[in-house]
N, C-alpha and C positions, 0 to 999 in steps of 0.2 A: 653651126659653131657655137660652143658654149660661151656665154658672156663671162668675162673675168670680173670677179667681185672686187669692188674698191676696198682697199685696206682701211679699216676704221682707225682713226687717229686716237692715240692714248690721250688721257686727260691732260697730261703734261705737254704733249705735242700740240694739242688743240689750244691750250693756253698760250704757248709760245707763238703760234700762228696769229692768234688774236692780238697779242702784244706787238708783233712785228707789223701787222697791218695798221694798228693805231699809231705806231711810231712813224711809219711811212706817210700816213695822212697828216700827222702833226708837222712833220718836216716841211711839207709843201705849204700848209696853211700858215705856219708861223713865219716862214720866209717871206710869204706874200703879204700877210696882214699884221704881223707882230704878235707877240704872245698874248697880250691883253685882249686883242680883238678876236683871236682864235679861241672861241669858247669850247668847253668840254663837249657840248652838244654838236658843234660844228665838226670837231675832230672825230667824234664817234660816228656821226652820219657819213662823213667822207670815207671812213673805213668800212662802212656797211654794218655798224653795230649800234646798240642803244647806249644811253647814258649809264645804265646799270653795268653793261659790259666794260665800260671805261673804268668804273670804280671797282670792278672785280679784279682789275689788273694794276691799277695805280691809285695811290691815296689822294693825289692831287695833280693838277696840271703842272705844277712845279716839279713834282717827282718824275712825271713823264718827260719833262724837258731835260732834266739831269740825265735820265737814262738815254735819251736821244743823243745827247752830247757824248756820253760815255761810249756808246756803241760806235759812233762816228769816229771818235778818237782811236778806238781799237783797230778799226779798219785802216786808218791813216798811219798808224805806227807799226803795223804788222810787217811791212817791208823793211823798216828800220831795224826791228828786232832780229829779223833773219840775217842781218849783216854782222851781227856779233858772232862771227864765225872765224876761228883761228886759221881755218884752211884757206880763207880768201886772202889774196895779196892786198896790200894797202892801196895800190893803184886802182884795183877793182872796187874796193870799198868806197874810195873817194868818188869814183865815177858814178856808182850807184846812188850814193847819198846825194850827190849834186842833182841827179835826176829826180829822186824822190822829193827833195826839198824844193826844187824849182817848180814843181807841179802841185804844191800844197794848196788846198782850197780852190782847185779848178772847178769844183762843183759849187756854183753860186748859192744854191739853197743851203748847203752845209755851212758856208761862210756866213750867210745872213743869220743863221741860227746862233753861231758863235758871237756875232756882233750883238744880236739881241740879248744874249746872256750877259755880255759885258755891260751893256747899258742897264739892264735890269738889276745887276749886282750893285750899281751905284745908287739905286733908289730903295732897294729892299734888303735890309740887313739879314733877314732870315735866309733868303735865297743866296745872298753873298756868302754866307757861311758854308752852305752846301757846295756852291760853285768853287769857292776857294780850296776846299778839301780836294775836289776833283782836279782843279788846275794844278795843285801841288803834286798830285800823282802824275799828271801829264808832264809837268816840268821834270820830275824825278826820272821818268822813263827816258826822256831825251838826254838829261844829264848823265844817266847811266851809260848811254851809248857814247857820249862825249868822253867820259872817263875811260871807257874801254878803248876808244881810238887813241887817246894819249898814252895809255899803257902800251898799246901795240907800237906806237911811234917811239916810245922810250923816253919821253920828257914830261915835265909837269905842265899843265895848262897855264896860260898867262893870268887867268882869273878862275875862281871856283867854277866847276862845271855847271852848277845851277845858274850862275850869272850868265854864262855863255848861252845856256839853253833859253833863258828868258830873252836874250838878245835875238836869237834865231826866231823865236815865236813872235816877238814884237815886230820884227822887220817883215815877216811873212804876212801878218795881219794888216800892217800898214800899207804894204804894196797892194794887197788884194782890195782894201778899202779904196785906194786911189783908182784901181782898175774899175771898180763898180761905179764910183762917183764921178770919175773923169775919164771915160773910156777913149776919148779922142786923144788925150795926152798919154795915158798909161794903157797901152795895148797889151794883149795877152803875151805877145812875143817879147815886148819890153819887160813886162813883169817877170816872166820866166828867166830872161837873161840876167836881170838884176839879182834875183835870188840865187841863180846858179853861180854867178860871179862871186857873190858873198861867201857861199859855202866852199866853193872851189878855192878861193884865195885863202880862206882861213886854214883849210886842211893842207894846202901846199906850203903855207908859211910854217906850219907845225913840222912838216917833214924836212924843210930846209933848216930849221933850228936844230932838229935832231941830227942832221948830217954834219954840223959844224965840228 
């Protein structure tokens, strides 16, 4: 039987594969050790590459960190984006959003990276500027869905959509931090029920206001 030849990766595909492996290694190392302790050499070695390969894909560890957060956010918001569908009834949108929101940051590595980014931003003005640009985009995406929901309901939101989005993000991060730091008090089940109650109550209240 003739051996099948392995398809040769294009330069672009090879670069993306290297980037993805570096990001995966960085996520684990940063979550475990923190950004400062996770050196470029450590990240490259964990991914199976050299220091040179790292700098062929990223200008700095900070740039890699921002890209890691960006990709993680895109995964987390893909389900939310799909819900901006006029064909879906409001009841179904509400149920799906409650499910998505209640399970935010289930991946502890992902959450630890976001927490690390928040802490780093308080100490490093240059990194803070990059992170804030990204967080503004993140908030805007969530606010966009909130605005869409209120248009579908047919009323004005009680606060600007951006303020509501910040409230959602802050509560999710606070609950997850409690879960990791006090797991005996804040269990996974309790964390998810709190977040589900918050989003469910908010959306039900909006629909009740619209029905008056």
